[in-house]
C-alpha positions as CSV (number, residue, x, y, z in Angstrom):
1,M,-19.9,11.1,-33.8
2,N,-21.1,11.2,-30.0
3,A,-19.5,8.2,-28.0
4,F,-23.1,7.1,-26.7
5,S,-24.9,7.4,-29.8
6,T,-24.9,3.8,-30.2
7,K,-27.3,1.7,-28.8
8,T,-24.4,-0.5,-27.6
9,A,-22.6,2.2,-26.1
10,R,-25.6,3.2,-24.4
11,V,-26.4,0.0,-22.8
12,G,-23.0,-0.3,-21.7
13,L,-23.1,3.1,-19.7
14,F,-26.5,1.9,-18.2
15,Y,-25.1,-1.1,-17.1
16,V,-22.0,0.4,-15.6
17,L,-24.1,2.8,-13.8
18,L,-26.5,0.3,-12.6
19,C,-23.4,-1.7,-11.2
20,A,-22.2,1.5,-9.3
21,L,-25.8,2.2,-7.6
22,S,-26.1,-1.9,-6.8
23,L,-22.8,-1.6,-5.1
24,G,-23.6,1.8,-3.4
25,V,-26.7,-0.4,-1.8
26,A,-24.7,-3.5,-1.4
27,Q,-22.2,-1.3,0.7
28,H,-25.0,0.5,2.6
29,W,-26.5,-2.7,3.8
30,R,-22.8,-4.4,4.2
31,L,-23.9,-7.4,1.8
32,A,-20.4,-7.4,0.7
33,W,-19.4,-8.6,4.3
34,C,-21.8,-11.7,3.9
35,V,-19.2,-13.8,1.9
36,D,-18.8,-16.0,5.1
37,F,-19.7,-16.2,8.6
38,R,-16.7,-14.6,10.1
39,L,-17.2,-11.5,7.9
40,A,-20.6,-11.3,8.4
41,T,-20.2,-11.3,12.5
42,L,-17.4,-8.7,11.8
43,R,-20.2,-6.8,10.0
44,K,-22.4,-6.8,12.9
45,L,-19.7,-5.3,15.0
46,V,-19.0,-2.8,12.8
47,Q,-22.8,-2.0,12.7
48,D,-23.4,-2.0,16.1
49,E,-23.3,2.1,17.2
50,R,-23.7,1.4,20.8
51,R,-19.9,-0.5,20.5
52,E,-17.9,2.7,21.4
53,P,-14.1,1.6,22.3
54,D,-11.3,3.4,23.1
55,V,-8.9,1.7,21.2
56,L,-9.8,-0.1,18.2
57,F,-7.4,-2.9,16.7
58,L,-6.8,-3.6,13.0
59,G,-4.6,-6.1,11.2
60,S,-4.2,-9.6,10.0
61,S,-4.2,-12.9,11.6
62,R,-1.5,-11.9,13.9
63,T,-3.6,-9.5,15.4
64,V,-6.7,-11.7,15.4
65,R,-5.3,-14.3,17.1
66,G,-2.5,-12.4,19.3
67,I,-4.4,-9.3,20.5
68,R,-7.2,-9.7,23.4
69,P,-8.8,-6.6,24.1
70,K,-9.7,-7.9,27.7
71,L,-6.0,-8.3,28.5
72,A,-5.2,-4.8,27.1
73,E,-8.2,-3.4,29.3
74,E,-6.2,-5.1,32.2
75,V,-3.0,-3.0,31.0
76,F,-5.0,0.3,30.4
77,A,-6.4,0.0,34.3
78,G,-3.0,-0.7,35.8
79,A,-1.4,1.9,33.8
80,Q,-4.2,4.3,34.9
81,T,-4.6,5.7,31.6
82,E,-7.8,7.4,30.2
83,L,-8.0,4.3,28.2
84,K,-10.6,1.8,29.6
85,T,-12.1,-0.3,26.3
86,G,-10.8,-1.9,23.2
87,L,-12.3,-3.9,20.2
88,N,-10.5,-6.3,17.9
89,L,-11.6,-5.9,14.2
90,A,-8.8,-7.5,12.6
91,T,-9.1,-10.4,9.6
92,N,-6.9,-12.9,8.6
93,G,-4.6,-11.9,5.8
94,T,-5.5,-8.5,5.5
95,P,-2.9,-5.9,4.8
96,R,-2.8,-2.1,5.5
97,H,-5.0,-0.9,2.9
98,M,-7.7,-3.1,4.0
99,N,-7.6,-2.2,7.3
100,A,-8.2,1.2,5.9
101,L,-11.4,0.6,4.3
102,T,-12.5,-1.4,7.4
103,L,-11.6,1.8,9.4
104,E,-13.4,4.1,7.1
105,D,-16.4,1.8,7.2
106,Y,-16.2,1.8,11.0
107,L,-16.2,5.6,11.2
108,E,-19.2,6.3,9.1
109,H,-21.0,4.8,12.2
110,H,-19.2,5.6,15.2
111,K,-17.2,8.4,17.1
112,P,-13.3,8.3,16.4
113,P,-11.7,6.3,18.8
114,K,-9.0,7.8,20.8
115,V,-6.3,5.6,19.7
116,V,-6.0,2.8,16.5
117,C,-3.6,0.3,16.5
118,I,-2.6,-1.2,13.2
119,E,-0.8,-4.3,12.6
120,A,2.4,-3.6,10.1
121,G,4.4,-6.6,9.2
122,D,4.5,-9.2,6.5
123,A,1.3,-8.5,5.1
124,E,2.0,-4.7,4.2
125,L,4.8,-6.1,1.4
126,L,1.8,-7.1,-1.0
127,N,2.3,-5.7,-4.3
128,W,-0.9,-7.3,-5.8
129,P,-4.8,-6.9,-4.6
130,H,-6.0,-8.7,-2.1
131,Q,-8.5,-11.1,-2.7
132,L,-11.1,-10.0,-0.3
133,L,-10.4,-6.0,-1.7
134,T,-13.4,-5.8,-3.8
135,N,-15.9,-7.0,-1.0
136,L,-15.0,-3.7,0.8
137,M,-14.6,-0.9,-2.1
138,T,-17.1,1.6,-2.8
139,P,-17.7,3.0,-6.4
140,M,-15.2,6.0,-5.3
141,D,-12.6,3.3,-4.5
142,A,-13.3,1.6,-7.4
143,L,-12.6,4.8,-9.8
144,R,-9.5,5.6,-7.6
145,V,-8.1,2.1,-8.2
146,M,-8.6,3.1,-11.9
147,A,-7.0,6.1,-11.8
148,T,-4.0,5.9,-9.4
149,S,-2.9,2.1,-10.3
150,P,-1.4,1.5,-6.8
151,Y,-0.6,-2.3,-7.4
152,F,2.4,-3.8,-9.0
153,V,1.1,-6.8,-10.5
154,P,-2.4,-8.4,-10.6
155,L,-1.4,-11.8,-8.8
156,P,1.2,-13.1,-6.7
157,R,2.3,-15.6,-9.5
158,D,3.1,-12.6,-11.8
159,Y,5.3,-10.9,-9.3
160,G,8.7,-13.0,-9.8
161,A,8.5,-12.4,-14.1
162,K,7.5,-8.7,-13.3
163,M,11.0,-8.3,-11.1
164,K,12.8,-10.0,-13.8
165,L,11.5,-7.3,-16.3
166,V,12.5,-4.7,-13.8
167,E,16.0,-5.9,-13.3
168,S,16.5,-6.0,-17.2
169,G,15.1,-2.5,-17.5
170,K,12.2,-3.3,-19.3
171,G,9.4,-3.4,-16.4
172,F,8.2,0.4,-17.0
173,T,8.0,0.6,-20.9
174,L,4.9,1.6,-22.5
175,E,3.7,-1.7,-22.9
176,Q,3.9,-2.6,-19.1
177,R,2.1,0.9,-18.7
178,A,-0.6,0.1,-20.6
179,W,-0.9,-3.7,-19.3
180,R,-1.0,-2.0,-15.7
181,A,-3.5,0.5,-16.5
182,H,-5.6,-2.3,-18.0
183,W,-5.8,-4.7,-15.4
184,H,-6.4,-2.1,-12.8
185,M,-9.4,-0.9,-15.0
186,E,-10.7,-4.5,-14.8
187,L,-10.3,-4.5,-11.0
188,G,-12.3,-1.5,-10.8
189,L,-14.9,-2.5,-13.1
190,K,-15.0,-6.1,-10.9
191,T,-15.6,-3.9,-8.1
192,L,-18.3,-2.2,-9.5
193,G,-19.7,-5.5,-10.9
194,R,-19.9,-6.8,-7.0
195,G,-22.9,-4.5,-6.6
196,P,-25.4,-6.6,-8.5
197,E,-23.5,-10.0,-7.5
198,D,-23.9,-9.2,-3.9
199,I,-27.6,-8.4,-4.2
200,V,-28.3,-11.3,-6.1
201,R,-26.6,-13.7,-3.9
202,T,-28.0,-12.2,-0.6
203,V,-31.5,-12.6,-2.2
204,F,-30.6,-16.5,-3.1
205,N,-29.1,-17.2,0.2
206,C,-32.3,-15.7,2.2
207,L,-34.6,-17.8,-0.2
208,A,-32.6,-20.8,0.3
209,N,-32.2,-20.6,3.9
210,G,-35.9,-20.0,4.1
211,W,-36.3,-23.2,2.0
212,N,-34.7,-25.5,4.1
213,A,-36.3,-24.1,7.5
214,R,-40.1,-24.1,5.7
215,G,-42.3,-25.6,8.3
216,S,-40.4,-24.7,11.5
217,E,-40.6,-22.3,13.9
218,S,-37.8,-20.5,12.6
219,F,-38.9,-19.9,9.1
220,W,-39.1,-16.1,9.3
221,R,-35.8,-16.1,11.1
222,A,-33.9,-17.9,8.2
223,L,-35.9,-16.0,5.4
224,R,-34.1,-13.1,7.0
225,N,-30.5,-14.1,7.0
226,P,-28.1,-13.2,4.2
227,N,-25.4,-15.9,4.9
228,F,-25.9,-19.0,2.9
229,A,-26.6,-22.3,5.1
230,F,-29.0,-21.4,8.4
231,E,-26.7,-22.8,10.9
232,P,-23.2,-21.4,10.4
233,P,-20.1,-23.5,11.6
234,I,-19.4,-20.9,14.5
235,E,-22.6,-19.5,16.0
236,E,-23.2,-16.0,16.4
237,R,-24.2,-16.9,19.9
238,T,-20.8,-18.5,20.7
239,V,-19.0,-15.1,19.3
240,Q,-21.4,-12.7,21.5
241,E,-20.7,-14.6,24.2
242,Q,-16.9,-14.8,23.9
243,I,-17.1,-11.1,23.4
244,D,-19.5,-10.3,26.4
245,A,-17.4,-12.4,29.1
246,N,-13.8,-11.4,27.6
247,G,-13.8,-8.6,25.4
248,W,-12.4,-10.5,22.7
249,Y,-13.5,-12.6,19.7
250,H,-12.0,-15.9,18.5
251,M,-12.7,-17.0,15.3
252,D,-11.2,-20.4,15.4
253,P,-12.9,-23.3,16.9
254,Q,-11.3,-23.8,20.3
255,N,-10.8,-27.6,20.5
256,E,-7.5,-29.6,21.4
257,I,-7.1,-30.8,17.5
258,L,-6.6,-27.4,16.9
259,R,-4.3,-26.2,19.6
260,L,-2.1,-29.6,19.7
261,G,-2.2,-29.9,16.2
262,K,-0.5,-32.9,14.5
263,T,0.4,-34.4,17.8
264,K,-3.5,-34.6,18.5
265,V,-4.2,-35.9,15.2
266,L,-1.9,-38.9,15.4
267,E,-2.8,-39.7,18.8
268,L,-6.7,-39.9,17.6
269,T,-5.8,-41.8,14.4
270,A,-3.7,-44.4,16.4
271,K,-7.0,-45.7,18.3
272,R,-8.8,-46.6,15.4
273,S,-8.0,-48.7,12.2
274,K,-8.0,-46.9,8.6
275,Q,-11.4,-48.9,7.7
276,E,-13.1,-48.1,10.8
277,W,-12.0,-44.3,10.1
278,N,-13.2,-44.2,6.7
279,A,-16.3,-45.7,7.5
280,K,-17.2,-42.9,10.0
281,R,-18.9,-39.7,9.1
282,R,-16.9,-36.4,10.5
283,S,-19.4,-35.4,12.4
284,D,-18.8,-38.6,14.5
285,I,-15.4,-38.5,14.4
286,F,-15.3,-34.8,15.9
287,R,-18.1,-35.0,18.0
288,G,-17.4,-33.2,21.2
289,N,-15.3,-30.6,19.5
290,E,-17.7,-28.2,18.0
291,V,-17.7,-24.7,18.9
């Protein structure tokens, strides 16, 4: 009997193909990068074909906070090298395979940089899929995951139990291999499923933003915004000003509370009673510290 002779099988195949097509569209328009404003800003940086740095920086939060291309450019100039400019495309909590997907996406729209700097460290030791992996994977990436089963366990909490099985000699039995292949297939299908999800979420976000801005001059601009909430926590203008002025971006709000941490929080809380703090809104408490 033909495997697709039944109606259920044909519907299932049609759904998988629809998901793959939707994922391809979502990847082309970078809708998967719109899960929050930080990634949406990076999406625009990657898509900007006018930006052709000599050096591209990729990595995790260490690179986000520790590498400032403005300073790197000063080093380049002092060393009298052919390198002139740099761009930081690192994202928080990102291991090397995520950087590889980001680099692939970047190279589709730009000339190859002269140098690519990739952070290597603790983030490389992940034996499980990163939470943002499906956001950047293409249909071919999904099939590759199914075929190669590159990850050891599906979730961080499973790692300890799996290592005990390995130590006892039971970590690579037929049962364990089948389990590993099974959840890698689930991961691949989850990636394909992100296509329709990204498209539906983007349409909803645009409509919701337009509804919130109805009757105002910003209605059409809000209607085209694929990120939920028309006013982002970190405005694109602020990020762009940082890039234009310094050659780097800093995605975290630069205020005393974040820079000085607990010391500053205790200093602020000591100025008011608990009842007064509880009676005030957050916007009032932190007024003047917005980005």
